[in-house]
C-alpha positions in Angstrom: 65.1 14.7 30.1 67.6 11.9 30.5 67.0 8.6 28.8 65.5 5.9 31.1 68.1 3.7 32.7 67.9 0.5 30.7 70.7 -1.5 32.3 70.4 -3.3 35.7 73.2 -4.4 38.0 72.3 -8.0 37.1 72.7 -7.3 33.4 76.0 -5.5 34.0 77.3 -8.4 36.1 76.2 -10.9 33.5 77.9 -9.0 30.7 81.2 -8.6 32.7 81.1 -12.3 33.6 80.6 -13.3 30.0 83.7 -11.3 29.1 85.8 -13.0 31.8 84.4 -16.5 31.0 85.3 -16.1 27.3 88.6 -14.1 27.4 89.9 -14.2 31.0 90.0 -11.5 33.7 92.6 -9.4 32.0 90.1 -8.7 29.2 87.6 -7.1 31.6 87.3 -3.3 31.0 84.6 -0.7 30.6 85.0 -0.9 26.8 84.7 -4.7 26.5 81.7 -4.9 28.8 80.0 -2.0 26.9 80.6 -3.9 23.7 79.2 -7.1 25.2 76.0 -5.3 26.3 75.7 -3.3 23.0 76.1 0.2 24.6 78.7 2.9 24.3 81.6 2.9 26.7 80.6 6.4 27.9 77.1 5.2 28.4 78.3 2.5 30.7 79.6 5.2 33.1 76.0 6.1 33.9 75.7 2.8 35.8 79.2 2.1 37.2 82.2 4.3 37.9 85.1 2.1 36.9 86.4 -1.5 36.4 86.7 -1.9 40.2 82.9 -1.6 40.5 82.4 -4.0 37.6 84.6 -6.6 39.4 82.5 -6.2 42.6 79.3 -6.9 40.6 80.9 -10.0 39.1 82.0 -11.3 42.5 78.6 -10.7 44.0 77.0 -12.6 41.1 79.4 -15.6 41.4 79.3 -15.8 45.2 75.6 -15.1 45.2 75.1 -18.5 43.6 76.5 -20.2 46.7 74.1 -21.7 49.2 75.1 -20.2 52.6 72.4 -22.0 54.6 74.0 -23.8 57.6 73.9 -27.6 57.3 72.1 -29.6 59.9 73.6 -29.2 63.3 73.1 -33.0 63.7 75.9 -33.5 61.2 79.5 -33.6 62.6 81.3 -30.3 62.2 83.9 -31.6 59.8 81.2 -32.8 57.4 79.4 -29.4 57.7 82.6 -27.6 56.7 83.0 -30.0 53.8 79.5 -29.2 52.7 80.1 -25.4 52.9 83.5 -25.7 51.1 82.0 -27.9 48.4 79.3 -25.4 47.8 81.9 -22.6 47.4 84.0 -24.8 45.1 81.0 -25.4 42.8 80.0 -21.8 42.6 83.5 -20.4 41.9 84.7 -23.3 39.7 81.9 -22.6 37.3 83.8 -19.4 36.5 87.4 -20.1 37.3 88.6 -16.8 35.7 87.0 -14.9 38.6 89.2 -16.5 41.3 91.6 -13.5 41.5 88.6 -11.2 41.8 87.0 -13.2 44.6 90.2 -12.9 46.6 90.3 -9.1 46.1 86.6 -8.3 46.7 85.2 -11.1 48.9 85.1 -8.7 51.9 82.8 -6.4 49.9 80.5 -9.2 48.8 77.4 -9.7 51.0 77.1 -13.3 49.7 80.8 -14.0 50.5 80.3 -12.5 54.0 77.4 -14.8 54.6 79.4 -17.9 53.6 82.2 -16.9 56.0 79.7 -16.2 58.8 78.2 -19.7 58.5 81.6 -21.3 58.4 82.8 -19.3 61.5 79.6 -20.4 63.3 80.5 -24.1 62.6 84.1 -23.6 63.8 82.9 -21.8 66.9 80.6 -24.7 67.8 83.6 -27.0 67.3 85.5 -25.1 70.0 87.8 -23.4 67.5 88.0 -19.7 68.4 90.3 -16.7 68.8 93.4 -16.7 66.7 93.0 -20.4 65.8 89.6 -19.6 64.2 91.2 -16.7 62.2 93.8 -19.1 60.9 91.2 -21.8 60.2 89.0 -19.5 58.1 92.0 -18.2 56.1 93.3 -21.7 55.6 89.9 -22.8 54.2 89.8 -19.8 51.9 93.3 -20.4 50.7 92.7 -24.1 50.2 89.6 -23.5 48.0 91.4 -20.8 46.0 94.5 -22.8 45.4 92.7 -26.1 44.7 90.4 -24.6 42.1 93.3 -23.0 40.3 95.3 -26.3 40.3 92.2 -28.2 39.1 91.7 -25.8 36.1 95.2 -24.7 35.3 97.3 -27.7 36.3 95.0 -30.7 36.5 96.4 -34.1 37.5 95.2 -35.4 34.1 97.1 -32.7 32.3 100.4 -32.4 30.5 102.3 -31.4 33.6 101.8 -34.8 35.3 102.9 -36.6 32.2 106.0 -34.5 31.9 106.9 -35.2 35.6 106.3 -38.9 35.1 108.8 -38.9 32.3 111.6 -37.3 34.4 114.8 -39.4 35.1 113.9 -41.8 37.8 117.4 -41.8 39.3 117.2 -38.1 39.9 113.5 -37.7 40.9 112.4 -41.1 42.2 109.6 -39.9 44.4 108.2 -37.4 41.9 108.1 -39.9 39.0 106.4 -42.5 41.1 103.9 -40.1 42.5 103.1 -38.7 39.0 102.4 -42.2 37.7 99.9 -42.8 40.5 98.2 -39.4 39.9 96.3 -40.8 36.9 94.1 -42.8 39.3 93.1 -39.8 41.4 90.0 -37.9 40.2 89.2 -34.2 40.8 86.8 -34.9 43.7 89.1 -37.3 45.4 91.9 -34.8 45.1 89.9 -31.8 46.4 88.1 -33.5 49.3 91.0 -35.6 50.2 93.2 -32.5 50.7 90.4 -30.8 52.5 90.0 -33.7 55.0 93.7 -33.5 55.7 93.3 -29.9 56.5 90.3 -30.5 58.7 92.1 -33.3 60.5 94.8 -30.8 61.5 92.1 -28.4 62.8 90.8 -31.1 65.0 94.1 -31.6 66.8 
């Protein structure tokens, strides 16, 4: 008789996520996850077929942490979008190495689909529909993805800003002045400030 199945999808997802959090998404493989879980690589194939399936489990675990409950309808639609985008940011930013995977697999994630459904409902109530609604949802996804990567890979408080501030002022007057101002802008101010500019454009 075959041995009882001792691994669950939750354990597999946790093991794969641990590999990504520690070593980055490029390190994810059947072998590294098997080692993380203390099983043989061949034994892992009893539960998942390949790396692609591991990635899907990881994305479902990360996006599954995001609250997709619609905010109160009494709240202005822009603030409801802010709430939803903020929730997504918190869930994904806890595991920034998974960002490329969420882009690839979010259409397969039930949790990700629920988030999009809630956001689309808010946009529809605001009178944004048709092609404009398509562009709005894609813009919100693109903003979150890009903003999280900037925050973690090129933060305003990082070396890049200091290097820009040290550029010759006669050649890059606007860049150097802006970089010197960047030190006073915190991560939340940067994220939600950019989001409000995007939402203002949607309201036109």
